[in-house]
C-alpha positions as CSV (number, residue, x, y, z in Angstrom):
1,M,-2.1,13.4,-11.0
2,S,-2.1,16.5,-8.8
3,W,-2.7,16.4,-5.0
4,F,-6.0,18.1,-5.6
5,N,-7.3,15.4,-7.9
6,R,-6.0,12.7,-5.6
7,R,-7.9,14.4,-2.8
8,Q,-11.1,14.3,-4.9
9,L,-10.6,10.6,-5.6
10,V,-10.0,9.8,-1.9
11,S,-13.1,11.8,-1.0
12,W,-15.2,10.1,-3.6
13,C,-14.1,6.7,-2.4
14,L,-14.7,7.7,1.2
15,F,-18.4,8.4,0.5
16,D,-18.7,4.8,-0.6
17,F,-17.0,3.9,2.7
18,A,-19.6,6.0,4.6
19,N,-22.7,4.8,2.9
20,S,-21.6,1.1,3.1
21,S,-22.5,1.3,6.8
22,Y,-26.1,1.6,5.7
23,S,-25.7,-1.1,3.1
24,A,-24.3,-3.6,5.5
25,V,-26.1,-3.0,8.8
26,I,-29.5,-1.6,7.6
27,A,-30.1,-3.0,4.1
28,A,-28.4,-6.3,4.3
29,V,-27.6,-7.9,7.7
30,I,-29.0,-6.7,11.0
31,F,-32.0,-4.4,10.4
32,P,-33.8,-6.7,7.8
33,V,-33.9,-9.5,10.3
34,F,-34.8,-7.2,13.2
35,Y,-37.7,-5.7,11.2
36,V,-39.0,-9.0,9.8
37,S,-38.7,-10.9,13.1
38,S,-39.0,-8.4,15.9
39,I,-41.2,-5.7,14.4
40,A,-43.4,-7.4,11.9
41,G,-43.1,-11.1,12.7
42,N,-42.5,-13.5,9.9
43,A,-45.3,-16.0,10.3
44,A,-46.2,-17.4,6.9
45,G,-43.7,-15.0,5.3
46,R,-45.6,-11.8,6.5
47,G,-42.3,-10.0,7.4
48,D,-40.8,-11.0,4.0
49,L,-43.8,-9.5,2.3
50,W,-43.6,-6.1,4.1
51,W,-39.9,-5.9,3.7
52,G,-40.2,-6.6,0.0
53,R,-42.9,-3.9,-0.3
54,A,-40.7,-1.3,1.4
55,I,-37.7,-2.0,-0.7
56,S,-39.7,-2.2,-4.0
57,L,-41.7,1.0,-3.4
58,S,-38.6,3.0,-2.4
59,M,-36.7,1.8,-5.4
60,A,-39.6,2.6,-7.7
61,F,-39.7,6.2,-6.3
62,V,-36.0,6.6,-6.9
63,A,-36.2,5.0,-10.4
64,L,-39.0,7.4,-11.5
65,T,-37.5,10.6,-10.0
66,S,-33.7,10.1,-10.5
67,P,-33.5,10.9,-14.3
68,F,-35.5,14.1,-13.6
69,F,-33.4,15.3,-10.8
70,G,-30.3,14.3,-12.7
71,G,-31.3,16.9,-15.3
72,V,-32.0,19.4,-12.6
73,A,-28.6,18.9,-11.1
74,D,-26.8,19.6,-14.4
75,Y,-29.0,22.6,-15.4
76,S,-29.0,24.3,-12.0
77,G,-25.5,23.3,-10.9
78,R,-26.8,21.9,-7.7
79,R,-25.4,18.3,-7.9
80,K,-23.5,18.4,-4.6
81,R,-26.4,20.1,-2.7
82,L,-28.8,17.4,-3.9
83,L,-26.3,14.7,-2.8
84,F,-26.2,16.4,0.6
85,F,-30.0,16.5,0.8
86,Y,-30.5,12.9,0.0
87,T,-27.7,11.9,2.4
88,A,-29.3,13.9,5.2
89,V,-32.7,12.2,4.6
90,C,-31.1,8.8,5.0
91,V,-29.0,9.7,8.1
92,I,-32.0,11.2,9.9
93,S,-34.3,8.4,9.0
94,V,-31.9,5.8,10.2
95,S,-31.5,7.6,13.5
96,L,-35.3,7.5,14.0
97,F,-35.2,3.7,13.7
98,S,-34.2,3.8,17.4
99,F,-37.8,4.6,18.3
100,L,-39.3,1.5,16.6
101,R,-40.9,-1.2,18.9
102,K,-42.6,-4.5,18.3
103,G,-45.8,-4.2,16.2
104,M,-44.8,-0.8,14.7
105,V,-44.9,-2.3,11.2
106,L,-46.3,0.8,9.4
107,E,-44.0,3.2,11.2
108,G,-41.0,1.0,10.3
109,F,-42.3,0.6,6.7
110,F,-42.3,4.4,6.2
111,L,-39.0,5.0,7.8
112,I,-37.4,2.3,5.6
113,L,-39.0,4.1,2.6
114,L,-37.4,7.4,3.5
115,A,-34.0,5.9,4.5
116,N,-33.7,3.8,1.3
117,I,-34.8,6.7,-0.9
118,G,-32.2,8.9,0.7
119,M,-29.5,6.3,0.3
120,E,-30.3,5.1,-3.3
121,G,-31.4,8.5,-4.6
122,G,-28.1,10.1,-3.5
123,L,-26.1,7.5,-5.5
124,V,-27.3,9.1,-8.7
125,F,-25.3,12.3,-7.9
126,Y,-22.4,10.4,-6.3
127,N,-21.9,8.2,-9.5
128,S,-22.1,11.3,-11.7
129,F,-18.9,12.7,-10.2
130,L,-16.9,9.7,-11.5
131,P,-16.3,10.9,-15.1
132,G,-15.2,14.4,-13.8
133,I,-12.6,13.3,-11.3
134,T,-10.6,10.8,-13.4
135,Q,-9.6,10.2,-17.0
136,R,-11.6,7.7,-18.9
137,E,-8.8,5.2,-19.1
138,F,-8.8,4.9,-15.3
139,Q,-12.5,4.9,-14.7
140,G,-12.8,1.1,-14.4
141,R,-10.2,0.8,-11.7
142,V,-11.4,3.9,-9.8
143,S,-15.0,2.5,-9.9
144,A,-13.6,-0.7,-8.4
145,W,-11.6,1.2,-5.8
146,G,-14.8,2.9,-4.7
147,Y,-16.6,-0.4,-4.2
148,G,-13.5,-1.9,-2.6
149,V,-13.2,0.9,0.0
150,G,-17.0,0.6,0.5
151,Y,-16.6,-3.1,1.5
152,A,-14.0,-2.0,4.0
153,G,-16.6,0.4,5.4
154,S,-19.1,-2.4,5.6
155,I,-16.6,-4.5,7.6
156,L,-15.7,-1.7,10.0
157,S,-19.4,-0.7,10.6
158,L,-20.3,-4.4,11.4
159,L,-17.4,-4.7,13.8
160,F,-18.7,-1.5,15.5
161,A,-22.2,-3.0,15.6
162,L,-21.2,-6.4,16.9
163,P,-20.8,-5.5,20.6
164,L,-24.0,-3.5,20.5
165,I,-25.9,-6.4,19.1
166,K,-24.4,-8.8,21.6
167,S,-25.8,-6.7,24.4
168,G,-29.2,-6.3,22.7
169,R,-28.7,-2.5,22.2
170,F,-30.4,-2.3,18.8
171,A,-31.4,1.4,19.1
172,E,-27.8,2.4,19.7
173,T,-26.8,0.3,16.6
174,W,-29.0,2.5,14.4
175,I,-27.6,5.7,15.9
176,M,-24.1,4.4,15.3
177,V,-24.9,3.8,11.6
178,S,-26.3,7.3,11.1
179,F,-23.2,8.8,12.8
180,F,-20.8,6.6,10.7
181,F,-22.5,7.7,7.5
182,A,-22.6,11.4,8.4
183,V,-18.9,11.6,9.6
184,F,-17.2,9.7,6.7
185,S,-19.3,11.4,4.0
186,L,-18.0,14.9,5.1
187,P,-14.9,14.8,2.9
188,A,-17.0,14.4,-0.2
189,F,-18.9,17.6,0.6
190,L,-15.7,19.4,1.3
191,F,-13.5,18.3,-1.5
192,L,-15.5,17.0,-4.5
193,P,-16.0,19.6,-7.3
194,E,-18.1,22.5,-6.2
195,D,-21.5,23.2,-7.7
196,E,-21.4,25.6,-10.6
197,K,-23.3,28.9,-10.5
198,T,-25.4,28.7,-13.6
199,G,-27.8,31.4,-12.7
200,V,-30.7,29.1,-13.5
201,T,-33.5,28.8,-11.0
202,V,-34.7,25.4,-9.7
203,F,-38.1,25.9,-11.4
204,I,-36.5,26.6,-14.8
205,A,-33.9,23.9,-14.3
206,A,-36.8,21.5,-13.4
207,T,-38.6,22.4,-16.6
208,K,-35.5,22.1,-18.8
209,G,-34.5,19.0,-16.9
210,W,-37.8,17.3,-17.6
211,N,-37.6,18.1,-21.3
212,Y,-34.0,17.1,-21.5
213,Y,-34.7,13.9,-19.6
214,L,-37.2,12.9,-22.3
215,A,-34.7,13.8,-25.0
216,V,-31.9,11.8,-23.2
217,M,-34.3,8.8,-22.9
218,R,-34.9,8.9,-26.6
219,E,-31.1,9.3,-27.2
220,I,-30.1,6.4,-24.9
221,F,-32.8,3.9,-26.0
222,G,-32.4,5.0,-29.6
223,D,-28.8,3.6,-29.5
224,R,-29.2,-0.1,-30.2
225,E,-26.1,-1.3,-28.2
226,M,-26.8,0.9,-25.3
227,R,-30.4,-0.2,-25.2
228,K,-29.3,-3.9,-25.2
229,F,-26.9,-3.1,-22.3
230,M,-29.6,-1.3,-20.3
231,L,-32.1,-4.2,-20.7
232,S,-29.5,-6.8,-19.7
233,F,-28.5,-4.6,-16.7
234,L,-32.2,-4.3,-15.7
235,V,-32.5,-8.1,-15.5
236,Y,-29.2,-9.2,-13.8
237,E,-29.1,-6.3,-11.4
238,D,-32.6,-7.4,-10.2
239,G,-31.0,-10.6,-9.1
240,V,-28.1,-8.8,-7.4
241,N,-30.4,-6.4,-5.5
242,T,-32.7,-9.2,-4.4
243,V,-29.9,-11.3,-3.0
244,I,-28.5,-8.3,-1.1
245,V,-31.8,-7.4,0.6
246,F,-32.9,-11.0,1.4
247,S,-29.7,-13.0,2.0
248,S,-29.6,-12.4,5.7
249,I,-33.3,-13.1,6.1
250,F,-32.9,-16.4,4.2
251,A,-29.9,-17.3,6.4
252,A,-31.8,-16.5,9.6
253,T,-35.2,-18.0,8.6
254,T,-34.3,-21.0,6.6
255,L,-30.9,-22.0,8.0
256,G,-31.4,-20.8,11.6
257,F,-28.4,-18.3,11.7
258,G,-28.2,-16.2,14.8
259,T,-27.3,-12.5,14.8
260,Q,-23.6,-13.1,15.5
261,E,-23.4,-15.7,12.8
262,L,-25.1,-13.4,10.3
263,I,-22.5,-10.7,11.1
264,A,-19.7,-13.3,10.7
265,L,-21.2,-14.4,7.4
266,Y,-21.5,-10.9,6.1
267,L,-17.9,-10.0,7.2
268,I,-16.7,-13.0,5.1
269,V,-18.7,-11.8,2.1
270,Q,-17.3,-8.2,2.4
271,I,-13.7,-9.4,2.8
272,T,-14.0,-11.6,-0.3
273,A,-15.9,-8.8,-2.1
274,L,-13.2,-6.3,-1.3
275,A,-10.5,-8.8,-2.5
276,G,-12.5,-9.4,-5.7
277,A,-13.0,-5.7,-6.4
278,F,-9.3,-4.8,-6.0
279,A,-8.1,-7.9,-7.8
280,M,-10.2,-7.1,-10.8
281,A,-9.6,-3.3,-10.8
282,K,-6.8,-3.3,-13.3
283,P,-8.2,-6.2,-15.4
284,M,-11.4,-4.3,-15.7
285,D,-9.5,-1.7,-17.8
286,V,-7.2,-4.1,-19.5
287,W,-9.7,-6.9,-20.3
288,G,-12.7,-4.7,-20.6
289,P,-15.7,-4.5,-18.2
290,K,-17.8,-6.7,-20.4
291,K,-15.7,-9.8,-19.7
292,I,-15.8,-9.0,-15.9
293,V,-19.6,-8.8,-16.0
294,V,-19.9,-12.1,-17.9
295,L,-17.6,-13.9,-15.4
296,S,-19.4,-12.5,-12.4
297,L,-22.8,-13.5,-13.7
298,I,-21.7,-17.1,-14.3
299,L,-20.5,-17.1,-10.7
300,W,-23.7,-15.6,-9.3
301,A,-26.0,-18.0,-11.3
302,A,-24.1,-21.0,-9.9
303,V,-24.2,-19.7,-6.3
304,S,-27.9,-18.7,-6.2
305,A,-28.9,-22.1,-7.7
306,S,-26.8,-24.0,-5.2
307,A,-28.4,-22.1,-2.3
308,Y,-31.6,-24.0,-3.1
309,V,-30.2,-27.3,-1.8
310,I,-27.9,-26.1,0.9
311,S,-29.0,-26.9,4.4
312,D,-25.7,-26.9,6.3
313,K,-24.4,-23.6,7.8
314,M,-20.8,-24.4,7.0
315,H,-21.7,-25.0,3.3
316,F,-23.6,-21.7,3.2
317,F,-20.5,-19.9,4.7
318,L,-18.4,-21.4,1.9
319,M,-20.9,-20.5,-0.8
320,A,-21.2,-16.9,0.5
321,S,-17.4,-16.4,0.4
322,V,-17.5,-17.5,-3.3
323,A,-20.4,-15.2,-4.0
324,G,-18.5,-12.3,-2.4
325,L,-15.9,-12.5,-5.1
326,G,-18.4,-11.5,-7.7
327,L,-20.3,-8.9,-5.7
328,G,-18.1,-5.9,-6.1
329,T,-16.8,-6.9,-9.5
330,V,-20.3,-7.1,-11.2
331,Q,-21.3,-3.7,-9.8
332,A,-18.1,-1.9,-10.5
333,A,-17.8,-3.5,-14.0
334,S,-21.4,-2.5,-14.8
335,R,-20.7,1.1,-13.9
336,A,-17.5,1.2,-15.9
337,F,-19.3,-0.5,-18.8
338,F,-22.0,2.2,-18.8
339,T,-19.5,5.1,-18.6
340,Q,-18.2,4.1,-22.1
341,F,-21.6,5.1,-23.6
342,I,-21.7,8.6,-21.9
343,P,-21.0,11.7,-24.0
344,Q,-18.9,14.3,-22.2
345,G,-21.0,16.9,-20.3
346,K,-24.1,14.6,-19.9
347,E,-22.9,12.6,-16.9
348,S,-25.8,13.4,-14.5
349,E,-28.5,12.9,-17.1
350,Y,-27.1,9.6,-18.2
351,F,-26.5,8.4,-14.7
352,G,-30.1,9.4,-13.9
353,I,-31.2,6.9,-16.6
354,Y,-28.7,4.4,-15.2
355,A,-30.4,4.8,-11.8
356,L,-33.8,4.5,-13.4
357,V,-32.9,1.1,-14.8
358,G,-30.9,0.0,-11.8
359,K,-33.5,1.0,-9.2
360,S,-36.3,-0.4,-11.4
361,S,-34.5,-3.7,-11.2
362,A,-34.9,-3.6,-7.5
363,V,-38.7,-3.4,-7.8
364,I,-39.6,-6.8,-9.3
365,G,-37.1,-9.1,-7.6
366,P,-38.0,-8.3,-3.9
367,L,-41.7,-8.6,-4.8
368,V,-41.2,-11.9,-6.5
369,F,-39.1,-13.2,-3.6
370,G,-41.7,-12.1,-1.0
371,Y,-44.6,-13.4,-3.0
372,I,-43.0,-16.8,-3.7
373,S,-41.9,-17.1,-0.1
374,S,-45.4,-16.3,1.3
375,T,-47.2,-18.5,-1.3
376,F,-45.1,-21.7,-0.8
377,G,-44.3,-21.1,2.9
378,S,-40.6,-21.6,2.1
379,Q,-37.8,-19.4,0.9
380,R,-36.0,-22.1,-1.1
381,P,-38.2,-21.7,-4.2
382,A,-37.8,-18.0,-3.9
383,I,-34.0,-18.1,-3.9
384,L,-34.0,-20.6,-6.8
385,A,-36.1,-18.1,-8.8
386,V,-33.4,-15.5,-8.3
387,S,-30.9,-17.6,-10.3
388,L,-33.1,-17.1,-13.4
389,F,-32.4,-13.3,-13.3
390,F,-28.6,-14.0,-13.6
391,I,-29.0,-16.6,-16.4
392,A,-31.3,-14.3,-18.4
393,G,-29.1,-11.3,-17.9
394,L,-26.0,-13.3,-18.9
395,G,-27.6,-14.4,-22.1
396,M,-28.5,-10.7,-22.9
397,V,-25.2,-9.0,-22.0
398,I,-23.1,-11.4,-24.1
399,R,-24.9,-9.9,-27.2
400,V,-23.9,-6.3,-26.3
401,R,-21.2,-4.7,-28.4
402,G,-19.2,-2.6,-26.0
403,G,-17.4,-3.0,-22.7
404,V,-14.0,-3.0,-24.5
405,P,-10.7,-2.5,-22.7
406,N,-10.4,1.1,-21.6
407,T,-6.6,1.1,-21.8
408,G,-6.4,-0.1,-25.3
409,R,-9.1,2.2,-26.5
410,E,-7.5,5.3,-25.1
411,T,-4.1,4.2,-26.6
412,A,-5.8,3.9,-29.9
413,K,-7.3,7.3,-29.7
414,R,-3.9,8.9,-28.9
415,D,-2.3,7.1,-31.8
């Protein structure tokens, strides 16, 4: 592998390192609790409801627009520019969090919408670079490397945030996250493959992209095995996304975790997730991503069900460390699983549909959690309901033909 290609791989992984500051501090640990408790107030689950609405609506927007813009990216050759635009929207929106004060529920709601759209929408174009920067037989491990490096970014950003949170400097925390994201994403914009000059205007690309999007939808869902995978992914990813956006709120509200304890909890999860992602990187290619997905879902189902009865903080710490082992592996394996279905030259369109399904899965779960929490006045029934997503998804993905070992398949092709 040439130095130029290695540089692209490092730059691609560094983007995951950069955006993980948002995933850790904003989406998962500190800001959700800050918004629910300090901005909205969580009496009778009110904060849960508003947070669930913000996440669900932003994911719905990304889900509906990503396939269309994926087609635009390929027809107009503006994939990197679109990635930059979405990243800028996220970075700027997060920096504006510093102006939020108690009672600014709607202002926070709209800023969360913009920030999450920028973050999640950009991942469509980020993911679409994967098939172009490495050979198919290495895509499973490179996908895992990206997630593994991302967990390192989560750990570092939380360590940066810790002294700020201790001194109550929340506004500076949001500024730090936006700066972290902006700085470490720069290598991706410098070294990933440049946009191609196709000579097609955005308007024409949009028209062709829309028509092609409909054609790709028919192509994808006309393939029986791909359709089965996408439906299973829709279900179990809903559970994953719901756990990510509500885990810190559950720990703070139900178990009484303080901010420093939440950071310590998430650091443990990220460390075990990093270890799990790298440990399963090579097995993902050798065993096949399907086996990794199945093992991860069994783990997640057991963990989310056990959270229903846990009342001791130490037990929750232990459970979270086990959950972390399956966090990176299920996401990396799902991405590697999906790449096996993609025809060459259709990466952006297919990953647009992948985003449509993945982000759609983040619409129902948070709404269900928020609704159950506010209805029963307790988060325990809500977390128990999440386990059903993993169990159902497991039953569906087992029936999918695919996810075979990448290494063996490529060897067979060369023979």
